[in-house]
C-alpha positions in Angstrom: -27.0 151.3 -292.6 -30.6 152.7 -292.3 -31.2 152.2 -288.5 -30.0 155.0 -286.3 -28.3 153.7 -283.1 -29.0 155.5 -279.8 -27.9 155.1 -276.2 -30.5 155.6 -273.5 -28.0 156.6 -270.9 -28.1 159.4 -268.2 -25.6 162.0 -269.6 -25.2 163.6 -266.1 -23.4 160.6 -264.8 -20.0 159.0 -265.6 -19.6 155.4 -266.7 -16.9 152.8 -267.3 -17.0 151.3 -270.8 -15.8 147.7 -270.9 -13.9 147.5 -274.2 -12.1 144.6 -275.8 -11.5 146.4 -279.1 -14.0 144.0 -280.8 -16.6 145.5 -283.1 -19.4 145.5 -280.5 -17.5 147.3 -277.7 -15.9 149.7 -280.2 -19.4 150.6 -281.4 -20.5 151.2 -277.8 -17.4 153.3 -277.2 -18.0 155.4 -280.3 -21.7 155.9 -279.5 -20.8 157.0 -275.9 -18.5 159.6 -277.4 -21.1 160.7 -280.0 -23.7 161.1 -277.2 -21.3 163.2 -275.0 -21.4 160.6 -272.2 -18.7 161.0 -269.6 -16.7 157.8 -269.8 -13.5 156.0 -268.9 -12.4 152.9 -270.7 -11.5 149.6 -269.0 -9.6 147.0 -271.0 -8.3 143.5 -269.9 -5.4 141.9 -271.8 -5.5 138.2 -271.2 -2.6 137.4 -273.6 -4.6 134.5 -275.0 -4.2 135.5 -278.7 -1.3 136.8 -280.9 -3.1 140.1 -281.4 -3.8 140.8 -277.7 -1.0 143.4 -277.5 -1.9 144.9 -280.8 -5.6 145.3 -279.6 -4.4 147.0 -276.4 -2.1 149.4 -278.3 -4.8 150.2 -280.8 -7.4 150.8 -278.2 -5.0 153.0 -276.2 -4.2 155.0 -279.3 -7.9 155.5 -280.1 -8.5 156.7 -276.5 -5.6 159.1 -276.5 -6.7 160.5 -279.9 -10.2 161.2 -278.4 -9.0 162.4 -275.0 -10.5 159.4 -273.1 -8.9 158.0 -270.0 -8.2 154.3 -270.2 -7.4 151.8 -267.5 -5.7 148.5 -268.5 -5.4 145.3 -266.6 -2.5 143.1 -267.8 -3.0 139.6 -266.6 0.4 138.3 -267.7 1.6 137.8 -264.2 -1.6 136.7 -262.7 -2.1 133.0 -261.8 -5.1 131.4 -263.4 -7.0 129.1 -261.0 -9.7 126.6 -262.1 -11.7 127.0 -265.3 -10.2 129.9 -267.3 -13.6 131.4 -268.4 -14.8 131.6 -264.8 -11.4 133.0 -263.6 -11.4 135.5 -266.4 -15.0 136.7 -265.6 -14.2 137.0 -261.9 -10.9 138.9 -262.6 -12.6 141.1 -265.1 -15.4 142.2 -262.8 -13.1 142.8 -259.9 -11.1 145.1 -262.1 -14.2 146.9 -263.3 -15.3 147.4 -259.7 -11.9 149.1 -258.9 -12.2 151.4 -261.9 -15.8 152.3 -261.0 -14.7 153.2 -257.5 -11.6 155.0 -258.6 -13.5 157.4 -260.9 -16.8 157.5 -258.9 -18.7 156.1 -261.9 -22.3 155.1 -261.9 -21.5 151.7 -263.3 -20.1 149.7 -266.2 -21.4 149.7 -269.8 -21.1 146.3 -271.5 -21.6 145.8 -275.2 -23.8 142.6 -275.3 -26.2 142.9 -278.2 -29.3 141.1 -279.6 -27.4 138.1 -281.0 -25.8 137.5 -277.6 -29.3 137.7 -276.0 -30.7 135.1 -278.4 -27.7 132.8 -278.1 -27.9 132.9 -274.4 -31.6 132.1 -274.4 -31.2 129.2 -276.8 -28.4 127.8 -274.7 -30.5 128.0 -271.6 -33.3 126.1 -273.4 -31.0 123.5 -274.8 -29.4 122.8 -271.4 -32.8 123.0 -269.6 -31.2 125.5 -267.2 -32.9 126.8 -264.1 -32.4 130.5 -264.6 -33.2 133.6 -262.7 -33.4 135.6 -265.9 -34.1 134.4 -269.4 -31.6 135.6 -272.0 -29.5 138.6 -270.7 -30.6 141.2 -268.2 -30.4 144.8 -269.4 -29.2 145.9 -266.0 -27.8 143.9 -263.1 -25.5 144.2 -260.1 -22.2 142.2 -260.0 -20.0 142.7 -257.0 -22.2 145.6 -255.9 -21.5 147.3 -259.2 -24.2 148.3 -261.6 -23.7 146.6 -265.0 -25.7 148.1 -267.9 -26.1 146.6 -271.4 -27.5 149.4 -273.6 -27.1 147.6 -277.0 -29.5 144.6 -276.5 -32.0 146.1 -279.0 -29.4 146.1 -281.8 -28.0 143.1 -283.8 -24.4 142.3 -284.2 -24.7 143.1 -288.0 -26.1 146.6 -287.2 -23.2 147.4 -284.9 -20.7 146.1 -287.5 -22.3 148.3 -290.2 -22.1 151.3 -287.8 -18.4 150.7 -287.3 -17.8 150.5 -291.0 -19.9 153.6 -291.8 -18.2 155.6 -289.2 -14.7 154.3 -289.8 -14.4 153.0 -286.3 -11.3 150.6 -285.8 -11.9 147.2 -284.4 -10.4 143.7 -284.3 -12.2 140.3 -284.9 -11.5 137.5 -282.4 -10.8 134.6 -284.8 -11.9 132.1 -282.1 -15.4 133.3 -282.7 -15.3 132.2 -286.3 -14.9 128.5 -285.4 -17.4 126.0 -284.1 -15.2 124.7 -281.3 -17.5 126.1 -278.6 -21.2 125.3 -278.2 -22.1 129.0 -278.2 -20.4 129.4 -281.6 -22.3 126.4 -283.0 -25.6 128.1 -282.0 -24.3 131.5 -283.3 -23.3 130.2 -286.8 -25.7 127.3 -287.2 -28.9 129.0 -285.8 -28.8 132.7 -284.9 -27.0 134.0 -288.1 -29.6 132.2 -290.2 -32.7 133.6 -288.5 -35.1 135.8 -290.4 -36.3 139.1 -289.0 -39.6 137.5 -288.2 -38.0 134.6 -286.4 -35.8 136.9 -284.4 -38.9 139.0 -283.4 -40.7 135.8 -282.3 -37.8 134.7 -280.1 -37.4 138.1 -278.5 -41.2 138.0 -277.8 -40.8 134.5 -276.3 -38.0 135.7 -274.0 -40.0 138.6 -272.7 -43.1 136.4 -272.0 -41.0 133.9 -270.1 -39.3 136.6 -268.1 -42.7 138.0 -267.0 -43.5 134.6 -265.4 -40.1 134.3 -263.6 -40.5 135.1 -259.9 -38.3 137.9 -258.5 -36.5 137.2 -255.3 -35.0 139.3 -252.5 -32.2 138.0 -250.2 -34.6 137.5 -247.3 -38.0 135.6 -247.2 -40.2 134.0 -244.6 -39.4 130.4 -243.7 -43.0 129.5 -244.4 -42.6 130.5 -248.0 -39.1 128.9 -248.3 -40.5 125.6 -247.0 -43.1 125.5 -249.8 -40.7 126.4 -252.6 -40.0 123.9 -255.3 -36.5 122.8 -256.0 -36.4 125.1 -259.1 -37.4 128.2 -257.1 -34.9 127.4 -254.2 -32.2 127.3 -256.9 -33.4 130.6 -258.3 -33.7 132.2 -254.9 -30.0 131.4 -254.0 -28.6 132.1 -257.5 -30.4 135.4 -257.8 -28.3 136.6 -254.9 -25.0 134.8 -255.7 -24.8 136.2 -259.2 -24.7 139.7 -257.9 -21.7 138.8 -255.9 -20.0 136.9 -258.8 -20.4 133.6 -256.9 -21.3 130.4 -258.7 -22.2 126.8 -257.5 -24.0 123.9 -259.0 -27.1 123.4 -256.8 -28.1 119.7 -257.1 -31.5 118.4 -256.0 -29.7 116.4 -253.3 -27.9 119.5 -251.9 -31.2 121.5 -251.8 -33.0 118.6 -250.1 -30.3 118.6 -247.5 -30.8 122.3 -246.8 -34.6 121.9 -246.5 -34.3 118.9 -244.1 -31.8 120.8 -242.0 -33.9 123.9 -241.8 -37.0 121.8 -241.0 -35.4 120.5 -237.8 -33.6 123.6 -236.6 -34.9 127.0 -235.5 -31.7 128.9 -235.9 -28.9 127.7 -238.1 -26.6 128.6 -241.0 -25.9 126.5 -244.1 -22.7 127.0 -246.1 -23.4 127.5 -249.9 -19.9 128.6 -250.9 -16.8 129.9 -249.1 -18.3 133.4 -249.3 -22.1 132.8 -249.0 -24.3 131.2 -246.4 -28.0 130.5 -246.2 -29.2 131.4 -242.7 -32.4 130.4 -241.0 -33.5 132.3 -237.9 -36.9 131.2 -236.6 -39.4 132.7 -239.0 -37.0 133.9 -241.8 -34.4 132.6 -244.3 -31.7 135.0 -245.5 -28.7 134.7 -247.9 -25.7 136.3 -246.3 -22.3 137.4 -247.5 -19.7 135.8 -245.3 -17.3 138.8 -245.8 -19.4 140.7 -243.3 -17.9 138.4 -240.6 -14.9 140.6 -239.8 -13.2 141.6 -236.6 -13.2 145.2 -235.5 -12.2 147.3 -232.5 -12.9 151.0 -231.9 -11.4 153.0 -229.0 -14.0 155.5 -228.0 -13.7 158.7 -226.0 -17.1 160.2 -226.6 -17.7 159.8 -230.3 -16.8 157.1 -232.9 -18.0 155.8 -236.3 -17.1 153.0 -238.6 -18.9 151.5 -241.6 -21.9 150.3 -239.6 -21.7 151.7 -236.0 -22.1 155.3 -235.0 -21.7 156.4 -231.3 -22.2 159.8 -229.7 -21.9 159.8 -225.9 -21.0 163.5 -225.8 -24.3 164.2 -224.0 -23.6 161.5 -221.4 -24.2 157.8 -221.3 -25.5 157.1 -217.9 -28.7 155.8 -219.4 -26.5 152.9 -220.8 -24.9 152.2 -217.4 -21.7 153.8 -218.7 -19.8 156.0 -216.2 -17.1 158.6 -216.8 -14.5 156.4 -215.2 -15.2 153.7 -217.8 -13.7 155.9 -220.6 -11.9 155.3 -222.9 -14.3 152.6 -224.1 -13.6 149.8 -226.4 -16.3 148.7 -228.9 -15.6 145.4 -230.5 -17.2 142.0 -231.5 -18.8 140.9 -228.3 -17.8 137.5 -226.9 -21.0 135.4 -226.5 -19.4 133.8 -223.4 -18.9 137.2 -221.7 -21.4 138.2 -218.9 -23.1 141.5 -218.7 -25.0 142.9 -215.7 -28.7 143.3 -216.1 -30.2 145.1 -213.0 -28.9 143.1 -210.1 -27.7 139.9 -211.8 -25.3 138.8 -214.5 -26.3 137.0 -217.7 -24.2 135.5 -220.6 -24.5 137.4 -223.8 -25.1 134.0 -225.6 -28.3 133.7 -223.5 -29.4 137.2 -224.5 -28.9 136.4 -228.2 -31.2 133.4 -227.8 -33.8 135.4 -225.9 -33.7 138.1 -228.6 -34.0 135.5 -231.4 -31.0 137.1 -233.1 -29.9 135.7 -236.4 -26.8 133.5 -236.2 -24.9 135.5 -238.7 -25.4 138.8 -236.8 -24.0 137.2 -233.6 -20.6 137.1 -235.2 -20.3 140.8 -235.6 -22.6 142.2 -232.9 -20.9 144.9 -230.8 -20.3 145.1 -227.1 -19.0 148.0 -225.1 -16.1 147.3 -222.8 -14.6 149.7 -220.3 -10.9 150.6 -220.2 -10.2 147.5 -218.1 -11.7 145.4 -220.9 -14.8 144.5 -218.8 -18.1 144.2 -220.7 -20.5 146.8 -219.5 -23.2 147.1 -222.3 -24.6 145.2 -225.2 -27.1 147.0 -227.5 -30.5 145.2 -227.7 -31.6 143.4 -230.9 -35.1 143.5 -232.2 -36.6 143.3 -235.7 -38.4 146.6 -235.0 -36.7 148.6 -232.3 -37.0 152.3 -231.3 -34.1 153.6 -229.3 -35.3 155.9 -226.6 -31.9 156.6 -225.0 -30.6 160.1 -225.0 -27.1 159.0 -226.0 -26.7 157.8 -229.6 -25.7 154.2 -230.5 -26.7 153.3 -234.1 -26.1 150.0 -235.9 -26.9 150.1 -239.6 -27.6 146.5 -240.6 -28.0 147.5 -244.2 -24.3 148.4 -244.4 -23.0 145.2 -242.9 -21.0 143.3 -245.5 -20.7 146.4 -247.8 -17.3 147.4 -246.7 
């Protein structure tokens, strides 16, 4: 093997290496060791093949020999629901997330290589897929975890030659040798027969296509959304959902229903999946994670803090209309039907939400301050751009909502 393999990885950070004991992931594991990268190995045993237990034992032995910590997920007692490949992917990335959090890692290293990149691109073209990214993205977020693919510049053959030259153990998945799957047909019938020049041309084609693919953020103006083509609406939604490991077929009829609903309503939410909604609030359209809609309740003396609320009334809260006799306070999801006193009259919170033009999804988790007798005495004001001039501190960090 003439080509020297390198990893462009920050050595000051720790990573989880996703390893199946196949030649690609074992090359990644070996290169991580050789480059003195701080790592922990994550392995999933699906028990789908006769050699599954052998692979787990062999990988564990390799890790022990090289003083690498390894975390194993044994799925033998887990119930498979729906399509196995989708279930396996969801299970795998949920496991990776736990390992990343346990070890305080920067993210997950995955051993996709150039052949995988070309295969994915050719499958996208054959299926005429609407994609957010042509081929395979070098770095992406899944379930709020950074997923890094540092081997995309190397071919499968180069990684195999590296393993052989460095006497790295590995196992071959025999299912990859058949043509039972469409990806395998492309792999054996097309990719493995490409010349170096043909490979180079395809990689160049992928890069050029990617330059022309629009990048999306979870929130855009309704004016822009209303003018978007069907293809770009799909990309806009899928760009967000893929980060949260959510999937759904978005038909032209479904997208048309969304656009018609949004055209006739100023403030409404549209369910995409059980975990994702598309919310329109006046001038904006935003994709929202439904997991943010949780119930909470804080009992407050003078200070309190949870994942998105911070309170400090130690310097007094008379400027909020809160008196000493109101303590201890209760901060919880405000009931829109509750009434709060504004100067000399009472108004329903629901009416305030409308006047403030508050997004529908925020109304479900917006806090209210109740006194010790469970009477609503204060609701913090919502504005897109708001400066709090009170002397007491009441902060709501909207960027953290849903990131529990």
